[in-house]
C-alpha positions in Angstrom: -39.1 14.6 -14.5 -36.0 13.2 -13.6 -32.8 15.1 -12.6 -29.6 13.9 -14.1 -27.4 12.7 -11.3 -24.3 14.8 -10.6 -21.0 12.7 -11.6 -18.4 12.5 -9.0 -15.0 11.3 -10.0 -12.4 10.0 -7.5 -8.9 10.0 -8.5 -7.0 7.4 -6.4 -10.2 5.5 -5.5 -8.1 2.6 -4.1 -6.2 4.5 -1.5 -7.0 5.1 2.0 -8.9 8.2 1.8 -10.1 7.2 -1.6 -11.9 4.2 -0.2 -13.4 6.1 2.6 -14.8 8.5 -0.1 -16.1 6.0 -2.4 -18.1 4.3 0.4 -19.7 7.8 1.6 -20.4 9.0 -1.8 -21.9 5.7 -3.1 -24.1 5.1 -0.1 -25.4 8.8 -0.4 -29.2 8.4 -1.1 -30.0 12.1 -0.4 -28.1 13.5 -3.4 -27.7 10.3 -5.4 -24.4 11.0 -7.1 -23.2 8.9 -10.1 -19.8 7.8 -8.9 -16.5 6.6 -10.7 -13.1 6.2 -9.6 -9.7 5.6 -11.1 -7.1 3.1 -10.1 -3.5 2.6 -11.0 -3.1 -1.2 -10.8 -5.6 -4.0 -10.4 -8.6 -2.8 -8.3 -9.1 -4.9 -5.0 -11.9 -7.5 -5.4 -13.0 -6.9 -1.9 -13.7 -3.2 -2.6 -15.4 -3.8 -5.9 -17.7 -6.4 -4.2 -18.6 -4.1 -1.4 -19.6 -1.0 -3.8 -22.9 -0.7 -5.7 -22.7 -2.0 -9.3 -23.6 1.5 -10.6 -19.9 2.4 -9.4 -17.6 2.5 -12.3 -13.6 2.0 -12.3 -11.1 2.9 -14.8 -7.5 2.2 -15.1 -5.7 5.4 -15.4 -1.8 6.3 -15.5 -1.5 9.9 -13.9 1.8 10.5 -15.4 0.9 10.1 -18.9 -3.0 10.5 -18.8 -3.3 7.2 -20.5 -6.9 6.0 -19.6 -8.6 9.3 -19.3 -10.1 8.8 -22.7 -11.9 5.5 -21.3 -13.4 7.7 -18.6 -14.7 10.3 -21.0 -16.3 7.4 -23.2 -17.6 5.4 -20.1 -18.4 8.0 -17.5 -18.5 11.4 -19.5 -17.4 14.9 -18.0 -17.5 14.8 -14.2 -19.0 17.5 -12.3 -16.8 17.1 -9.6 -13.3 15.6 -9.4 -11.7 14.8 -6.2 -8.1 14.1 -6.6 -6.6 12.0 -3.5 -4.2 10.2 -5.6 -0.4 10.7 -4.5 2.9 9.7 -4.1 2.9 10.6 -0.4 5.5 8.8 1.6 8.1 11.4 1.9 11.2 8.9 1.9 9.9 7.7 -1.5 9.5 11.3 -2.7 13.0 12.0 -1.9 14.4 8.8 -3.5 12.5 9.6 -6.9 11.8 13.3 -7.2 10.9 13.1 -10.9 8.3 10.5 -10.0 7.0 12.5 -7.1 6.5 15.6 -9.4 5.1 13.6 -12.3 2.3 11.8 -10.1 1.6 14.5 -7.4 1.4 17.3 -9.8 -1.9 16.6 -11.8 -0.7 18.0 -15.2 -2.5 15.0 -17.2 -5.7 15.4 -15.2 -6.1 19.0 -15.9 -5.1 18.5 -19.6 -8.0 16.0 -19.9 -10.4 18.1 -18.2 -9.7 21.1 -20.5 -10.5 18.9 -23.6 -14.1 19.3 -22.6 -16.0 22.0 -24.2 -17.5 23.1 -21.0 -14.9 24.2 -18.4 -16.8 23.9 -15.4 -15.8 20.9 -13.4 -15.1 21.7 -9.8 -11.7 20.1 -8.7 -11.1 19.4 -5.2 -7.3 18.6 -4.6 -6.0 17.0 -1.5 -2.7 18.9 -0.6 -0.7 18.6 2.8 0.4 20.5 5.7 3.8 19.9 4.6 3.8 22.6 2.2 4.7 24.8 5.3 8.1 25.1 6.6 7.5 24.1 9.9 9.2 26.9 12.0 6.2 27.9 14.2 2.8 26.5 15.2 -0.6 26.9 13.9 0.0 28.1 10.2 -2.8 29.6 8.5 -3.8 29.7 4.9 -2.4 33.1 4.2 1.0 32.1 5.4 3.6 31.5 2.9 4.6 28.1 1.5 8.1 26.7 2.2 8.4 23.1 2.1 11.5 21.3 3.1 10.9 18.0 1.5 10.3 17.0 -2.1 6.6 15.8 -1.1 5.9 19.2 0.1 7.4 20.9 -2.9 5.4 18.5 -5.3 2.4 19.6 -3.6 3.0 23.3 -3.8 3.5 22.9 -7.5 0.1 21.1 -7.9 -1.5 24.0 -5.9 -0.1 26.3 -8.2 -1.0 24.6 -11.3 -4.6 24.1 -10.1 -5.0 27.9 -9.1 -3.8 28.8 -12.4 -5.9 26.7 -14.7 -9.0 25.8 -12.8 -11.7 28.3 -12.4 -13.5 26.6 -9.5 -11.3 24.5 -7.0 -10.8 23.7 -3.4 -7.2 22.9 -2.2 -7.3 21.0 1.0 -4.0 21.2 3.1 -4.5 18.0 5.3 -2.6 17.1 8.1 -1.9 13.4 9.1 -5.1 11.4 8.2 -6.2 8.5 10.8 -9.0 6.2 11.4 -10.5 2.7 10.8 -8.7 0.4 8.1 -10.3 0.3 4.8 -12.3 -2.7 3.5 -9.3 -3.5 1.4 -6.0 -2.9 3.2 -3.6 -0.8 1.3 0.2 -1.4 1.0 1.1 2.0 2.4 1.9 1.9 6.2 -0.8 3.8 8.0 0.4 5.7 11.2 -2.1 4.6 14.0 -2.3 1.0 12.4 1.3 0.9 12.4 1.8 2.1 16.0 -1.1 -0.4 17.2 0.9 -3.4 15.6 4.1 -2.5 17.2 2.7 -1.8 20.5 0.7 -5.0 20.4 3.9 -7.1 19.8 5.8 -5.2 22.6 8.4 -4.3 20.4 10.6 -1.4 21.4 9.9 1.8 19.4 11.1 5.3 18.9 9.1 8.3 18.1 10.0 12.1 17.6 8.8 14.0 20.6 9.4 17.4 18.8 7.5 16.8 15.6 4.2 18.1 15.9 0.9 17.6 13.7 -2.8 18.0 14.3 -4.1 14.4 12.8 -7.7 14.6 11.3 -10.0 11.6 11.6 -10.6 10.4 8.0 -14.5 10.5 8.4 -14.2 14.3 9.4 -12.3 15.0 6.2 -14.7 12.9 4.1 -17.5 15.2 5.7 -15.6 18.3 4.6 -15.3 17.0 1.2 -18.9 15.9 1.0 -20.1 19.5 2.4 -17.9 21.3 -0.5 -19.3 18.9 -3.0 -23.0 19.4 -2.0 -22.4 23.0 -2.0 -21.0 23.4 -5.4 -23.5 21.1 -6.8 -26.4 22.9 -5.2 -25.4 26.5 -5.6 -23.2 26.3 -8.8 -21.3 29.6 -7.7 -17.7 30.3 -8.3 -15.4 28.6 -5.8 -11.8 29.1 -5.3 -10.8 28.1 -1.8 -7.6 26.8 0.0 -8.4 25.4 3.4 -6.4 23.9 6.2 -7.9 20.7 7.3 -6.9 19.3 10.7 -7.8 18.0 14.1 -8.2 20.2 17.1 -5.1 18.7 18.9 -1.4 19.6 18.5 0.5 16.3 19.3 3.9 14.9 18.8 4.8 11.3 17.6 5.3 10.1 21.0 1.8 11.5 22.2 0.0 9.8 19.2 1.9 6.6 20.3 0.8 7.1 23.8 -2.9 7.6 22.8 -2.7 4.6 20.8 -1.3 2.5 23.9 -3.9 3.7 26.1 -6.7 2.9 23.8 -5.0 -0.6 23.3 -5.1 -1.3 27.0 -8.6 -0.3 27.3 -10.0 -2.2 24.5 -8.0 -5.3 25.0 -7.3 -5.3 28.7 -4.0 -6.3 28.2 -0.5 -5.0 29.4 1.5 -3.0 26.9 5.2 -3.5 27.6 6.5 -1.5 24.9 9.1 1.0 25.7 8.2 4.3 23.8 11.4 6.3 23.4 11.8 9.8 22.8 13.8 11.1 20.0 14.9 14.6 19.2 14.5 15.7 15.4 17.3 14.9 13.3 18.6 17.9 11.3 19.0 15.6 8.3 15.4 14.2 8.4 13.6 15.4 5.5 10.3 16.3 7.6 9.2 19.9 8.9 9.3 20.0 12.8 6.3 22.0 13.6 3.2 22.1 11.4 0.2 22.4 13.5 -2.3 24.2 11.3 -5.3 26.4 12.1 -8.6 25.5 10.5 -10.8 28.3 9.2 -13.6 25.7 8.6 -16.4 25.4 5.8 -19.3 27.5 6.6 
């Protein structure tokens, strides 16, 4: 007797976190998931070649929902949806608030899920620590949200939508995600890789020393998502969670750059001549100043 594989659908599978999730879930032999993912433009060939042939991909427009019917026909109703697709660059969100809301608030996704007869899909939604105001350190999940930029506001609206429409969900308020480059490089500038590139060239660089975050290693975040998924699959109990997910250290942008510089020196044995200058947080800058977050953990 064979057990039907649980279907995991990763929304935004060609992004940074999405690619790491695809690699981990498609290589998981213990649970043997059936894995699919969505993309917004042409999926990178390197990524497709690296994945098992059993992994299926679908072109989906998150604004209109066009393409979700193809997912239903070619993949079926997913047991778990991991939504890590987003317009996540704050400057881009400020420049086009309508696009930020249309992409980051998953109305079309939830409308599609509600079309299935059984309403039991577990939704894991990636949110952000930028839902907090940034006026203090170590925010807890029960602290109120008061975002200062469009990106944070769009994520708060996404959280409200999922909390009101999904019977089973986990909302993960993530800090800055860092780690190794993906197999298929993404167009978005990654913080650590950008810092490494600047420092390697010896370019003068400015970083805010009074803007604090708790960066999380991408594979740690993937492990949290895998734990939540396997718990849901094995237990099937009602789950409604809002979790802060972050690393253990509260660091400024300057401290992040210094850590990258020290690592670069240690690995390459070369001198880093870059001048790392400290800047104060500019009042007009649309980012919260202090958003270290406390992590309660997944037990």
